[in-house]
C-alpha positions in Angstrom: -3.4 -10.9 8.5 -1.8 -8.1 10.4 0.1 -5.0 9.2 1.7 -3.2 12.1 3.0 0.3 11.2 5.3 2.4 13.4 7.7 5.3 13.3 5.5 8.3 13.0 5.9 11.3 15.2 6.4 15.1 15.3 9.3 16.5 13.4 10.3 20.0 12.2 10.3 20.9 8.6 13.4 19.7 6.9 13.7 16.8 9.2 13.5 13.0 8.6 11.5 10.1 9.8 11.5 6.4 8.9 8.3 4.5 8.9 8.2 0.7 9.3 5.4 -1.8 8.6 5.7 -5.4 9.6 3.4 -8.0 8.1 2.2 -11.3 9.4 -0.2 -13.9 8.0 0.9 -13.4 4.4 3.7 -14.6 2.1 5.3 -11.2 2.3 7.7 -11.5 -0.6 4.8 -12.1 -3.0 3.0 -8.9 -2.2 3.3 -5.4 -3.5 3.7 -3.2 -0.5 2.6 0.4 -0.5 2.4 3.5 1.7 -0.6 5.8 1.5 -1.5 8.9 3.5 -4.7 10.7 4.4 -5.5 14.1 5.8 -8.9 14.5 7.4 -11.5 15.4 4.8 -9.4 14.2 2.0 -9.1 10.9 0.1 -6.3 8.5 0.9 -3.5 9.0 -1.6 -0.7 6.8 -2.8 2.8 7.9 -1.5 4.9 5.0 -2.9 4.9 1.3 -3.6 7.4 -1.4 -4.1 6.8 -4.5 -6.1 7.8 -8.0 -5.1 10.6 -7.7 -7.6 11.6 -4.4 -5.8 10.7 -2.0 -8.6 9.3 1.2 -7.1 6.9 4.0 -7.9 6.4 7.4 -6.1 3.9 10.2 -6.1 5.4 13.3 -7.7 5.1 15.2 -4.5 7.6 12.9 -2.7 10.0 12.0 -5.5 13.6 12.7 -4.5 12.7 13.0 -0.8 11.1 9.7 0.1 12.5 6.2 -0.4 10.6 3.0 -0.1 12.4 -0.3 0.6 11.6 -3.8 1.8 13.3 -6.6 3.8 11.6 -9.8 2.9 13.5 -11.7 5.6 11.9 -9.4 8.2 8.5 -9.1 6.5 8.9 -5.4 6.7 8.5 -2.4 4.4 10.1 0.9 5.1 9.5 4.5 4.1 12.5 6.8 4.6 11.2 10.4 4.6 13.7 13.2 4.2 13.3 17.0 3.8 9.9 16.8 5.3 7.4 19.6 4.6 4.3 20.7 6.6 2.2 19.4 3.7 3.5 15.9 4.4 1.5 15.9 7.6 -1.0 13.0 7.5 -1.8 9.6 8.8 0.3 7.1 6.9 -1.0 3.7 6.1 0.8 0.6 4.7 -1.0 -1.7 2.4 -0.2 -5.2 1.1 -1.7 -6.2 -2.2 -1.7 -9.2 -4.5 -4.1 -9.4 -7.4 -7.6 -8.8 -5.9 -6.4 -9.2 -2.3 -5.4 -6.3 -0.2 -4.9 -5.5 3.5 -4.4 -2.2 5.3 -2.4 -1.4 8.4 -3.7 0.7 11.2 -1.9 4.0 10.3 0.7 6.1 12.0 0.5 9.9 12.4 3.2 12.1 10.9 3.2 15.7 11.9 5.6 18.2 10.4 5.8 21.6 12.0 6.9 24.7 10.2 
């Protein structure tokens, strides 16, 4: 199983980025796909997830600014991040989960300058 995340970078506050995570080795459409983020010294926290049925859930801190979506034909989950703030700076990880199974991607750095 591989989860390959991409799309991170440096952006000014108020800007946008779109993260992508492409999975291989799993039946992608069956999995809940999530984005998490981690700042050094802090615990990894949930940003958003999307169920196999495409219902979504967001952390309060990103509601109205971030949108998670998935393309099952491409085995890819996206995180559209708008109105970025310096406090969104973190390493972003994607995760695939199904019952007790879960897999993590390698992380992509997002840095928002003020």
